[in-house]
C-alpha positions, 0 to 999 in steps of 0.5 A: 406127457414126460418131456422127452429131452430128460429121457433116454434115446428110443426110450419106451414109456411104460405109463404111456404103454399103460394109458394106450391100451387102457384107451383101446380096453375102453374104445373096445368095451365102447364098440360093443366088441364084449357084448356076449359078457354077461353084466357083471363081468362088463363091469370088470372090465371097465373096472379095469380099464379105469385100474389101469387109466389110475396105474398110468397117471402113476406111474407117469409120475414115478417116470417123471420124478425118475428122469428129472434127477441128475443122474437117471442120464447115467443109472443102468437098465436093471436086469434081473435073473432068476436065481435057483437056489436048492 
């Protein structure tokens, strides 16, 4: 995946987490954990697993681009709060 040398220390990579979740879902489907679902629901789970893999691949590309920039290590982590205005 992404070159860890480019990432801040202890950085959790979103694309890896997404890919792991997609693989976990696919494995659980193959192991028969969802055999009680009807065919349509099972097909939806397969589609979800496939979509998660595609999203992980896109996130991986974005991570590589983000952390390939020279100033990426100095970028602050964005934290957005919720503002409620009446």
